[in-house]
Each structure stands twice: as C-alpha cells, then as structure tokens.
KOLMARVEX-613308 format. One line per 5 residues: for each residue x, y, z of N, C-alpha, C. Coordinates in nm, 4 decimals. Layout:
<sites>
X:Y:Z:X:Y:Z:X:Y:Z; ...
</sites>
This chain:
<sites>
11.4039:9.3200:8.9394:11.2995:9.2336:9.0007:11.3501:9.0903:8.9870; 11.3590:9.0244:9.0942:11.3917:8.8757:9.0949:11.2999:8.8071:9.1909; 11.2658:8.6819:9.1548:11.1826:8.6071:9.2397:11.2573:8.5425:9.3539; 11.2011:8.5454:9.4674:11.2654:8.4801:9.5898:11.2323:8.3313:9.6005; 11.1207:8.2953:9.5388:11.0805:8.1570:9.5369:11.0204:8.1244:9.3997
11.0500:8.0127:9.3429:10.9974:7.9679:9.2062:10.9024:7.8630:9.2431; 10.7739:7.8650:9.1914:10.6727:7.7661:9.2089:10.7028:7.6488:9.1225; 10.6539:7.5369:9.1605:10.6574:7.4129:9.0765:10.5587:7.4276:8.9570; 10.5782:7.3609:8.8531:10.4929:7.3687:8.7345:10.3481:7.3278:8.7728; 10.3396:7.2334:8.8540:10.2054:7.1855:8.9022:10.1308:7.3011:8.9735
10.2053:7.3690:9.0649:10.1356:7.4761:9.1431:10.0983:7.5955:9.0438; 10.1993:7.6195:8.9502:10.1719:7.7310:8.8499:10.0436:7.6962:8.7738; 10.0430:7.5778:8.7184:9.9353:7.5344:8.6353:9.8000:7.5409:8.7070; 9.7941:7.5040:8.8370:9.6731:7.5103:8.9165:9.6336:7.6552:8.9376; 9.7207:7.7435:8.9617:9.6899:7.8928:8.9710:9.6372:7.9434:8.8422
9.7087:7.9196:8.7301:9.6622:7.9692:8.6045:9.5338:7.9226:8.5608; 9.5001:7.7846:8.6013:9.3698:7.7252:8.5647:9.2490:7.8041:8.6062; 9.2762:7.8712:8.7155:9.1583:7.9583:8.7719:9.1572:8.0944:8.7118; 9.2463:8.1318:8.6284:9.2429:8.2584:8.5567:9.1816:8.2479:8.4172; 9.1173:8.3495:8.3606:9.0727:8.3386:8.2202:9.1917:8.3298:8.1229
9.1610:8.2923:8.0118:9.2670:8.2799:7.9095:9.3637:8.3951:7.8942; 9.2953:8.5162:7.8976:9.3721:8.6482:7.9041:9.3270:8.7149:8.0297; 9.4244:8.7543:8.1039:9.3981:8.8274:8.2269:9.4924:8.9415:8.2436; 9.4560:9.0278:8.3479:9.5370:9.1482:8.3767:9.6387:9.1147:8.4772; 9.7559:9.1640:8.4572:9.8746:9.1540:8.5429:9.9366:9.2949:8.5562
9.9939:9.3336:8.6642:10.0338:9.4698:8.6888:10.1890:9.4786:8.6846; 10.2428:9.5558:8.5899:10.3786:9.5779:8.5658:10.4155:9.7142:8.6317; 10.5209:9.7165:8.7178:10.5750:9.8419:8.7636:10.6771:9.8935:8.6694; 10.6616:10.0171:8.6230:10.7411:10.0727:8.5232:10.7909:10.2130:8.5645; 10.8959:10.2579:8.5070:10.9430:10.3913:8.5197:10.8660:10.4755:8.4125
10.8199:10.5931:8.4531:10.7559:10.6839:8.3580:10.8565:10.7990:8.3234; 10.8926:10.8002:8.1958:10.9693:10.9099:8.1475:10.8836:11.0132:8.0793; 10.9248:11.1072:8.0138:10.8397:11.2169:7.9603:10.7217:11.1578:7.8797; 10.7443:11.0837:7.7939:10.6244:11.0368:7.7001:10.6236:10.8896:7.6963; 10.7071:10.8126:7.7637:10.7028:10.6650:7.7552:10.7395:10.5972:7.8852
10.7224:10.4665:7.8895:10.7442:10.3910:8.0074:10.8681:10.2968:7.9742; 10.9476:10.2713:8.0828:11.0609:10.1793:8.0618:11.0661:10.0838:8.1798; 11.1512:9.9839:8.1797:11.1726:9.8866:8.2906:11.1989:9.9561:8.4172; 11.1821:9.8940:8.5277:11.2177:9.9513:8.6588:11.3623:9.9725:8.6863; 11.4551:9.8861:8.6254:11.5915:9.8941:8.6592:11.6801:9.8984:8.5338
11.7905:9.9824:8.5390:11.9074:9.9755:8.4549:11.8840:9.9600:8.3045; 11.7750:9.9897:8.2451:11.7598:9.9751:8.0985:11.7096:10.1047:8.0403; 11.7916:10.2113:8.0539:11.7479:10.3472:8.0091:11.7183:10.3485:7.8621; 11.7775:10.2638:7.7799:11.7531:10.2707:7.6332:11.6350:10.1935:7.5914; 11.5679:10.1128:7.6802:11.4557:10.0295:7.6405:11.3307:10.1065:7.6822
11.2292:10.1038:7.5893:11.0985:10.1522:7.6257:10.9921:10.0551:7.5774; 10.8831:10.0417:7.6621:10.7724:9.9541:7.6287:10.6956:10.0201:7.5038; 10.6344:9.9324:7.4291:10.5558:9.9748:7.3167:10.4140:9.9463:7.3582; 10.3189:10.0204:7.2915:10.1736:9.9978:7.2994:10.1577:9.8636:7.2253; 10.0743:9.7736:7.2872:10.0506:9.6475:7.2186:10.1532:9.5350:7.2698
10.1845:9.4428:7.1873:10.2707:9.3246:7.2308:10.4140:9.3662:7.2373; 10.4693:9.3236:7.3588:10.6073:9.3442:7.3889:10.6640:9.1950:7.4068; 10.7663:9.1624:7.3325:10.8252:9.0231:7.3412:10.9705:9.0373:7.3952; 11.0082:8.9435:7.4892:11.1468:8.9333:7.5208:11.2291:8.8867:7.4072; 11.3399:8.9572:7.3843:11.4315:8.9174:7.2716:11.4994:8.7944:7.3003
11.5254:8.7182:7.1968:11.5983:8.5889:7.2068:11.7430:8.6197:7.1743; 11.8420:8.5520:7.2249:11.8238:8.4428:7.3202:11.8049:8.5108:7.4627; 11.7275:8.4388:7.5384:11.7045:8.4927:7.6777:11.8059:8.4299:7.7747; 11.8424:8.5086:7.8718:11.9349:8.4571:7.9652:11.8613:8.3806:8.0826; 11.9263:8.3079:8.1624:11.8713:8.2397:8.2748:11.9146:8.3311:8.3986
11.8115:8.3640:8.4714:11.8279:8.4478:8.5867:11.8368:8.3760:8.7173; 11.9287:8.4157:8.7974:11.9411:8.3536:8.9406:11.8258:8.4083:9.0290; 11.7987:8.3361:9.1310:11.7028:8.3860:9.2208:11.7531:8.4944:9.3072; 11.6583:8.5367:9.4078:11.6882:8.6385:9.4891:11.8205:8.6230:9.5605; 11.8968:8.7311:9.5706:12.0336:8.7395:9.6349:12.1261:8.6331:9.5637
12.0999:8.6148:9.4432:12.1875:8.5301:9.3551:12.2118:8.3895:9.4042; 12.1045:8.3283:9.4653:12.1115:8.1856:9.4999:12.1195:8.1100:9.3641; 12.2089:8.0205:9.3547:12.2192:7.9567:9.2261:12.1584:7.8097:9.2222; 12.0982:7.7671:9.3292:12.0412:7.6407:9.3297:11.9138:7.6284:9.2464; 11.8375:7.7336:9.2302:11.7237:7.7397:9.1520:11.7358:7.8619:9.0527
11.6988:7.8392:8.9263:11.7046:7.9411:8.8303:11.5796:7.9461:8.7475; 11.5628:8.0546:8.6783:11.4497:8.0748:8.5833:11.4855:8.1537:8.4708; 11.4120:8.1483:8.3605:11.4440:8.2189:8.2391:11.3911:8.3678:8.2531; 11.4568:8.4531:8.1805:11.4394:8.6013:8.1864:11.2967:8.6219:8.1302; 11.2237:8.7185:8.1727:11.0990:8.7562:8.1209:11.0374:8.8801:8.1942
10.9176:8.9213:8.1507:10.8609:9.0356:8.2188:10.8004:8.9908:8.3533; 10.8347:9.0566:8.4531:10.7877:9.0264:8.5901:10.6730:9.1136:8.6163; 10.5527:9.0557:8.6492:10.4269:9.1237:8.6721:10.3573:9.0710:8.7958; 10.3027:9.1572:8.8766:10.2273:9.1201:8.9874:10.0876:9.0759:8.9450; 10.0317:8.9764:9.0090:9.8895:8.9388:8.9810:9.7881:9.0164:9.0545
9.8294:9.0886:9.1454:9.7433:9.1703:9.2452:9.7957:9.3167:9.2422; 9.7026:9.4097:9.2140:9.7371:9.5557:9.2088:9.7978:9.6059:9.3398; 9.7367:9.5588:9.4475:9.7807:9.6074:9.5805:9.9225:9.5605:9.6061; 9.9613:9.4461:9.5637:10.1044:9.3966:9.5839:10.1919:9.4882:9.4969; 10.1530:9.5240:9.3733:10.2364:9.6035:9.2924:10.2477:9.7478:9.3650
10.1449:9.7982:9.4204:10.1520:9.9267:9.4892:10.2442:9.9276:9.6036; 10.2407:9.8165:9.6802:10.3263:9.8003:9.7973:10.4686:9.7888:9.7544; 10.5026:9.7108:9.6507:10.6402:9.6989:9.6095:10.6926:9.8252:9.5554; 10.6091:9.8974:9.4730:10.6507:10.0317:9.4147:10.6803:10.1288:9.5278; 10.6078:10.1298:9.6368:10.6359:10.2256:9.7407:10.7732:10.2046:9.8081
10.8207:10.0769:9.8033:10.9434:10.0522:9.8654:11.0631:10.0666:9.7760; 11.0443:10.1009:9.6530:11.1609:10.1120:9.5647:11.1969:10.2604:9.5432; 11.3248:10.2879:9.5330:11.3697:10.4254:9.5197:11.4390:10.4377:9.3863; 11.3799:10.5272:9.3091:11.4373:10.5594:9.1705:11.4430:10.7078:9.1667; 11.5583:10.7510:9.1041:11.5780:10.8977:9.0836:11.5485:10.9336:8.9337
11.4992:11.0481:8.9203:11.4760:11.1095:8.7902:11.3605:11.0593:8.7044; 11.2725:10.9824:8.7667:11.1546:10.9386:8.7016:11.0534:10.8912:8.8018; 10.9209:10.8974:8.7614:10.8154:10.8481:8.8471:10.7961:10.6982:8.8241; 10.7264:10.6328:8.9154:10.6955:10.4976:8.9206:10.5515:10.4767:8.8901; 10.5096:10.3944:8.7888:10.3710:10.3844:8.7662:10.3442:10.2303:8.7539
10.2096:10.2004:8.7842:10.1756:10.0648:8.7731:10.0802:10.0548:8.6530; 10.1216:9.9720:8.5512:10.0504:9.9653:8.4241:9.9803:9.8326:8.4232; 9.8526:9.8288:8.4039:9.7815:9.7005:8.3901:9.7965:9.6467:8.2474; 9.8639:9.5334:8.2426:9.8936:9.4674:8.1149:9.8179:9.3433:8.0886; 9.7856:9.3091:7.9782:9.7150:9.1813:7.9499:9.8162:9.0746:7.9218
9.7852:8.9531:7.9791:9.8770:8.8413:7.9651:9.7904:8.7189:7.9291; 9.8328:8.6394:7.8333:9.7636:8.5124:7.8073:9.8374:8.4040:7.8994; 9.7568:8.3064:7.9409:9.8128:8.2078:8.0258:9.9374:8.1313:7.9539; 9.9335:8.1210:7.8235:10.0315:8.0520:7.7526:10.1663:8.1325:7.7516; 10.1591:8.2563:7.7738:10.2805:8.3387:7.7812:10.3585:8.3260:7.9099
10.2919:8.2773:8.0155:10.3514:8.2662:8.1478:10.4465:8.1543:8.1527; 10.5677:8.1687:8.1766:10.6741:8.0652:8.1838:10.7067:8.0268:8.3273; 10.7006:8.1184:8.4101:10.7362:8.0975:8.5596:10.6504:8.1766:8.6519; 10.6346:8.1211:8.7689:10.5600:8.1963:8.8748:10.6258:8.1761:9.0012; 10.6133:8.2587:9.0941:10.6656:8.2510:9.2233:10.6431:8.3695:9.3063
10.7261:8.3877:9.4124:10.7001:8.4973:9.5110:10.8210:8.5910:9.4946; 10.7801:8.7116:9.5191:10.8870:8.8283:9.5361:10.8380:8.9075:9.6594; 10.9163:8.8946:9.7593:10.8907:8.9656:9.8866:10.7583:8.9345:9.9338; 10.7139:8.8024:9.9151:10.5841:8.7574:9.9690:10.4732:8.7737:9.8731; 10.4881:8.8334:9.7604:10.3800:8.8640:9.6630:10.3917:8.7759:9.5397
10.2688:8.7313:9.4905:10.2770:8.6417:9.3790:10.3046:8.7154:9.2465; 10.4068:8.6741:9.1706:10.4572:8.7383:9.0517:10.4579:8.6312:8.9378; 10.4136:8.6682:8.8130:10.4329:8.5869:8.7008:10.5567:8.6411:8.6242; 10.6197:8.5565:8.5485:10.7262:8.5883:8.4523:10.6789:8.5403:8.3190; 10.6591:8.6370:8.2279:10.5959:8.6129:8.0983:10.6988:8.6474:7.9890
10.6905:8.5678:7.8731:10.7744:8.6132:7.7625:10.7164:8.7188:7.6763; 10.5858:8.7430:7.6989:10.5186:8.8490:7.6221:10.4104:8.9126:7.7108; 10.3978:9.0453:7.6941:10.2846:9.1191:7.7631:10.2312:9.2152:7.6642; 10.0994:9.2437:7.6865:10.0250:9.3382:7.5970:10.0082:9.4652:7.6733; 10.0744:9.5749:7.6447:10.0719:9.6961:7.7087:9.9673:9.7950:7.6566
9.8922:9.8671:7.7444:9.7932:9.9608:7.7019:9.8611:10.1018:7.6426; 9.7760:10.1844:7.5944:9.8293:10.3071:7.5405:9.8959:10.3907:7.6414; 9.8736:10.3747:7.7720:9.9346:10.4550:7.8744:10.0902:10.4395:7.8776; 10.1458:10.3450:7.8143:10.2887:10.3275:7.8187:10.3597:10.4260:7.7307; 10.2838:10.4746:7.6300:10.3313:10.5870:7.5452:10.4032:10.5540:7.4242
10.4650:10.4292:7.4037:10.5327:10.3954:7.2842:10.4443:10.3638:7.1671; 10.5033:10.3587:7.0553:10.4397:10.3327:6.9300:10.4079:10.1845:6.9114; 10.3052:10.1455:6.8461:10.2786:10.0014:6.8158:10.3736:9.9493:6.7181
</sites>
C-alpha cells in the first residue's frame, strides 16, 4: 500500500481535530490459519493482539508509482472509512490466504501522515491497537 497523495500537515491536523482522541481505522490484512499478516510480501510478520509498533529505524517510502518528489515515513496504512477498505480489498488479488478488514484503534498522536490512495483517505500510523480477531498473542 502506498499513498498517491500526501496531505499537508495543516490539512491532516484539521481532519484529525474532528476525530475523537482514539478512533477506529480499518486495516486490510491477510488471514492465515490462526493469525493476520500484512497485505504484501511479509510472510514472516504477524500482527499481535493489542499494540503493534513499527520497528525502528523506519525507512522513507516513495509515493505511488515511485514518484520521488514527495516521500513519507513507513507506517501502518489504514483506511478511515470501512467502505473504502472494502472497495480496495475487492480489487487486490492475493493467493493462498483470505483478505480481512480489521477495525483497529488509533490515537491521533500515532498518525504521522495522511493522504489518498486510489481516491480514499488513508492514515499512516506508527502504532495501531489490534483486536483479538487478528489472532496473535499480546
């Protein structure tokens, strides 16, 4: 998942100001037998119940189609709208596992970047709080 547009800090702050301190964001995950993992290329990583933190040091990601004029720091990409997550999930092809949408809790202070992906609002957070449905241990 990569953002196609990164919002300014002013726009992001205005959006987040309308959210409660802790809000629900929707993470699209792969569902393996008993646990959930990231959507792409990380077969050895599994989400845990509770807080998940991005490991340091974090890399800087390029934008959609590797445009290098704008960059943002790696993090968990989550949709702010469940319907947007469902639409994105329907368009992604994965073999060997099912795709699930997991409602995660995010604090405003954990959000580092916001923007658009394929026209949908997405947050990029360094920490997400996953429910028991992800299947990993706390």
